[in-house]
Each structure stands twice: as structure tokens, then as C-alpha cells.
C-alpha positions as MATLAB code, in Angstrom:
seq = 'MIQAVTTPEHQGEFIRRLGDKPYFAATMGTHCALFAAHPASGWQFYLLPGSGALALRGGSAALCGTLPGGPKGEETEELQGFLRFLGVERLLCEEMPLSGWLAAEPLLLWELPQGGCLPLPAPPPAGLTLEEHPAMQPVSRLVFPDSEAEREAFYSLACTAQAHGIGCCRALLHSGQPVCTVGCYERSDTEAYLSAGVTAPGWRGRGLAGWLIASLANQLAAHRTVRFASIPALEVFYRRLGFTRAGVLQQYTREWEKV';
ca = [
     -50.418  -68.271  102.523;
     -49.735  -66.762   99.112;
     -46.043  -65.911   98.740;
     -44.692  -63.450   96.191;
     -41.633  -64.658   94.272;
     -38.969  -62.185   95.418;
     -35.797  -64.227   95.982;
     -33.723  -66.721   93.985;
     -34.999  -69.412   96.368;
     -38.593  -68.511   95.594;
     -37.819  -68.530   91.901;
     -36.266  -71.982   92.142;
     -39.342  -73.308   93.941;
     -41.616  -71.707   91.338;
     -39.738  -73.476   88.524;
     -39.737  -76.760   90.479;
     -43.515  -76.663   90.793;
     -43.908  -76.326   87.048;
     -41.925  -79.530   86.468;
     -42.106  -80.605   82.832;
     -45.803  -79.839   82.421;
     -46.645  -79.103   78.786;
     -47.192  -75.412   78.120;
     -46.786  -74.292   81.741;
     -43.111  -75.173   82.189;
     -42.093  -73.387   79.000;
     -44.275  -70.282   79.254;
     -44.492  -69.609   82.987;
     -40.923  -70.776   83.532;
     -39.543  -68.423   80.887;
     -41.573  -65.482   82.146;
     -40.373  -66.075   85.706;
     -36.724  -66.458   84.647;
     -36.787  -63.275   82.573;
     -39.004  -60.964   84.613;
     -39.255  -62.070   88.265;
     -36.438  -59.717   89.246;
     -37.934  -56.816   87.277;
     -41.261  -55.640   88.792;
     -41.439  -52.765   86.297;
     -42.057  -55.379   83.569;
     -45.623  -55.745   84.845;
     -45.216  -59.466   85.551;
     -45.978  -60.884   89.004;
     -45.297  -64.410   90.259;
     -46.616  -66.182   93.338;
     -46.267  -69.484   95.184;
     -49.670  -70.739   96.317;
     -50.507  -73.101   99.180;
     -49.976  -76.708   98.141;
     -48.306  -77.152   94.757;
     -49.712  -74.121   92.950;
     -47.814  -71.490   90.994;
     -49.435  -68.312   89.686;
     -48.172  -65.887   87.045;
     -50.063  -62.770   86.069;
     -49.784  -59.642   84.017;
     -52.519  -57.069   83.801;
     -55.922  -58.702   84.066;
     -54.803  -62.165   82.926;
     -53.262  -64.988   84.945;
     -52.040  -68.557   84.515;
     -52.343  -71.119   87.292;
     -50.339  -74.339   87.398;
     -50.834  -76.968   90.069;
     -53.537  -77.502   92.679;
     -54.620  -76.137   96.036;
     -54.955  -78.295   99.169;
     -58.414  -78.967  100.480;
     -60.164  -78.940   97.113;
     -62.700  -76.348   95.935;
     -64.052  -75.754   99.460;
     -60.716  -75.325  101.245;
     -59.660  -72.104  102.994;
     -56.880  -71.627  100.439;
     -59.468  -71.443   97.673;
     -61.219  -68.540   99.398;
     -57.871  -66.811   99.868;
     -56.994  -67.157   96.182;
     -60.437  -65.944   95.121;
     -60.047  -62.782   97.161;
     -56.480  -62.304   95.956;
     -57.484  -62.462   92.281;
     -60.325  -60.050   92.937;
     -57.965  -57.617   94.683;
     -55.586  -57.716   91.696;
     -58.403  -57.325   89.183;
     -57.745  -60.613   87.371;
     -60.614  -61.311   84.975;
     -59.131  -64.065   82.787;
     -57.575  -67.267   84.123;
     -55.880  -70.112   82.255;
     -55.383  -73.291   84.255;
     -55.262  -77.084   84.310;
     -58.504  -77.332   86.280;
     -60.661  -74.607   87.803;
     -60.493  -74.644   91.618;
     -62.684  -71.558   92.074;
     -66.421  -70.920   91.908;
     -68.157  -68.127   90.055;
     -65.944  -68.173   86.959;
     -67.398  -68.722   83.474;
     -65.806  -71.157   81.049;
     -64.445  -69.409   77.954;
     -63.379  -71.044   74.716;
     -60.586  -73.536   75.499;
     -57.276  -73.643   73.679;
     -56.056  -76.779   71.918;
     -52.473  -77.786   72.637;
     -50.489  -79.175   69.683;
     -47.086  -80.823   69.472;
     -44.330  -82.158   67.272;
     -42.263  -84.619   69.355;
     -38.524  -84.140   69.640;
     -36.865  -85.738   66.628;
     -40.011  -85.434   64.513;
     -40.140  -83.831   61.098;
     -43.143  -82.401   59.270;
     -43.529  -82.492   55.481;
     -43.034  -78.974   54.171;
     -45.834  -77.329   52.201;
     -45.052  -75.560   48.940;
     -42.462  -72.792   49.451;
     -43.448  -69.111   49.427;
     -43.867  -67.407   46.048;
     -41.107  -65.405   44.419;
     -40.692  -61.930   45.809;
     -40.732  -62.998   49.458;
     -37.550  -63.291   51.518;
     -37.063  -65.417   54.628;
     -35.489  -63.364   57.426;
     -34.201  -65.289   60.447;
     -33.374  -62.196   62.498;
     -36.058  -59.627   61.641;
     -36.403  -56.244   63.298;
     -38.930  -56.749   66.069;
     -40.751  -53.419   65.877;
     -42.297  -54.178   62.453;
     -42.991  -57.754   63.564;
     -44.740  -56.449   66.693;
     -46.942  -54.185   64.582;
     -47.871  -57.155   62.392;
     -48.740  -59.358   65.382;
     -50.732  -56.733   67.309;
     -51.842  -54.017   64.880;
     -54.724  -52.755   67.005;
     -53.434  -52.836   70.597;
     -50.497  -50.730   71.697;
     -50.429  -52.377   75.139;
     -50.280  -55.914   73.723;
     -47.781  -54.805   71.097;
     -45.446  -53.374   73.742;
     -45.782  -56.469   75.947;
     -44.974  -58.756   73.015;
     -42.021  -56.595   71.970;
     -40.630  -56.708   75.519;
     -40.953  -60.488   75.765;
     -39.572  -61.192   72.287;
     -36.562  -58.895   72.608;
     -35.737  -60.010   76.156;
     -36.012  -63.689   75.238;
     -33.765  -63.284   72.214;
     -31.233  -61.247   74.195;
     -30.989  -64.151   76.670;
     -30.582  -66.769   73.939;
     -34.048  -68.208   74.505;
     -36.079  -66.847   71.650;
     -36.004  -66.809   67.882;
     -38.183  -65.221   65.239;
     -38.817  -65.989   61.574;
     -40.492  -63.643   59.109;
     -41.252  -63.535   55.420;
     -40.531  -60.081   54.045;
     -41.992  -58.298   51.050;
     -40.190  -55.100   50.072;
     -38.462  -55.235   53.443;
     -41.645  -55.460   55.512;
     -42.876  -58.606   57.337;
     -46.050  -60.143   55.903;
     -45.916  -63.434   57.859;
     -44.183  -64.355   61.100;
     -43.881  -67.004   63.786;
     -41.486  -67.308   66.703;
     -40.378  -69.197   69.773;
     -40.037  -66.872   72.746;
     -40.616  -69.350   75.590;
     -38.989  -72.710   76.277;
     -38.076  -75.216   78.961;
     -35.437  -77.947   79.000;
     -37.821  -80.226   77.114;
     -40.200  -77.915   75.212;
     -40.000  -75.108   72.658;
     -43.233  -73.126   72.616;
     -44.302  -71.537   69.327;
     -46.401  -68.379   69.308;
     -47.298  -65.214   67.422;
     -47.996  -66.940   64.128;
     -49.604  -64.193   62.037;
     -50.074  -63.409   58.346;
     -50.955  -59.927   57.092;
     -54.573  -59.827   55.830;
     -53.613  -59.196   52.213;
     -51.324  -62.246   52.134;
     -53.590  -64.855   53.704;
     -54.674  -67.936   51.790;
     -51.321  -68.400   50.028;
     -49.817  -71.032   52.337;
     -47.242  -68.714   53.920;
     -48.044  -69.537   57.556;
     -48.108  -73.299   56.992;
     -44.665  -73.275   55.381;
     -43.128  -70.926   57.953;
     -44.569  -72.732   60.984;
     -43.577  -76.203   59.718;
     -40.068  -74.991   58.840;
     -39.404  -73.510   62.277;
     -41.025  -76.459   64.065;
     -38.728  -78.885   62.239;
     -35.669  -76.884   63.262;
     -36.684  -76.663   66.918;
     -37.726  -80.339   67.123;
     -34.104  -81.354   66.669;
     -33.570  -80.402   70.333;
     -36.972  -80.232   72.061;
     -40.614  -81.182   71.686;
     -42.406  -78.317   69.950;
     -45.782  -77.212   71.310;
     -48.217  -74.377   70.802;
     -51.841  -73.522   71.523;
     -54.581  -72.567   69.092;
     -58.281  -71.800   69.028;
     -60.458  -74.822   68.085;
     -61.352  -73.253   64.720;
     -57.787  -73.913   63.505;
     -57.815  -77.640   64.312;
     -58.138  -78.772   60.683;
     -55.277  -76.493   59.611;
     -52.816  -77.842   62.161;
     -53.837  -81.447   61.657;
     -53.209  -80.981   57.955;
     -49.694  -79.729   58.704;
     -49.028  -82.901   60.690;
     -49.141  -81.745   64.313;
     -50.838  -83.964   66.910;
     -53.143  -82.943   69.738;
     -51.428  -82.864   73.128;
     -54.209  -81.647   75.395;
     -56.551  -78.781   76.185;
     -55.927  -75.585   78.125;
     -58.953  -74.335   80.027;
     -59.785  -70.633   80.081;
     -62.184  -68.864   82.422;
     -63.413  -65.306   82.809;
     -65.070  -63.311   85.560;
     -66.464  -59.822   85.994;
     -66.156  -58.745   89.611;
     -68.991  -56.894   91.278;
     -68.220  -53.247   91.950;
     -68.062  -52.386   95.643;
];
């Protein structure tokens, strides 16, 4: 039976199922801690049969753990119907337990172990200012310039995480406006998860992102292992910075037949 996370006991079990799994413990654990008690946030969290935990928002979901009985078990059919009912069309997971889903481009997981330190690239050029507590509205517009829905979701997560002492943001400003940013808005006891690393189109190719990402990663690695995910096309860039591969996150998509 699929159980919605509605009580502190459910929330504790949800976090327990995530354990210390790279990526999942930091991201799904943070989202559950911040939003499980606030349905209006758009987040939903569920305990699945066996050891599974499911987090979803909109048409995207993340699945951690496994279902009993394997791909042909009754629980698999139940989950398939549940995702269809909720209109989930994109699923990120450790391994796909469901049939009929198409493999999308995977994400590469990178890390800097706790206590590690990356060599810093050349610093930003004159005229740029490092801001450790930037206003999040301009940062949100930089990260998601073309999607109001994604911009609002990011703004909600970033501001809520920082208000609870979880998140931090770094930005390079030019004339008071952010032209490059990266942040940590999700973490577990052992992992700090970096995300939203973006450079404005007119400022790309100048080494801003490499310097900003390495600087923040070094700071966070003093207390936790730093991890983040990227598309495969950026593998050379992150290897050059000194990060090491820590795994692969599988992504799948599905278009449901209209009834």
C-alpha cells in the first residue's frame, strides 16, 4: 500500500529509508523536511511498499529504494497506476522497476570528499563583486529566465532552505546584478548538494563558473562531502576542476495514453 507522508512518524520513516544514499538523502530529505507539512508548496511525499520512498512535484518524481517482488510484483502495478493517476511523466531513480518508460539522458553525479580542496582557477576579472547573500529574486531570474513556474519553485526552495539554515547562495555581481551564481539548497548530515550553477550568456567563457563553483565547494567540503549532478556534456569541465565521478542517476520519461 502506498502511504502519504502526513505525520512526523511518516516523515521519520521517509528520512530513514533514504539513509546516506548519495543525492537522494540530501535532496529528497531536505524537500521532505521543509515541505512535507505544507501541501500548498506543491510537494508530495509517499512511503512505498518495501523500502521505497517517492517525492514528486508537478510532473516529475524521484524514487529511492526498491519494491518487493521485483518488476512483476503487485506493488509495481500499483505504483504504475499511481504515477499515471498523478500525471508523472519524468522519473529519476536508482533503477527502473516499471515497464513502458523510456530512458532519457542520465545525469552524472560528481563529488568532492569531505576535507578535500580543489585548486582555484583564476579569479574573476575586475568589475565583478562576490556576494555571499544575494537577493534571490534576481538570482532566480538568472537561473530560470524562460520559465515562471520553475523560477517560482526555485525561489521557494532557495528562500525556505536559507531561512532554515540549510541553504547558501553565491553570486558574482556586475553593476549590482548577478551574472554568475551557484548555491547549496539541499543537504544531509553527510552531503552538501550543489545546484543552480548558471552564468549569464554574455559572461560565459570567462571562467566565472569554474571559480565560483570550486570556491563554494571548498568551503562546504570542510564539513560534508560535496556532490552535484550534471549532464554528460559537462564531464570534461568538471573533471578539469578536479571533481571525481560518484555515480549515475537514471532518468526516464513516459507519455500516458489519453483515456
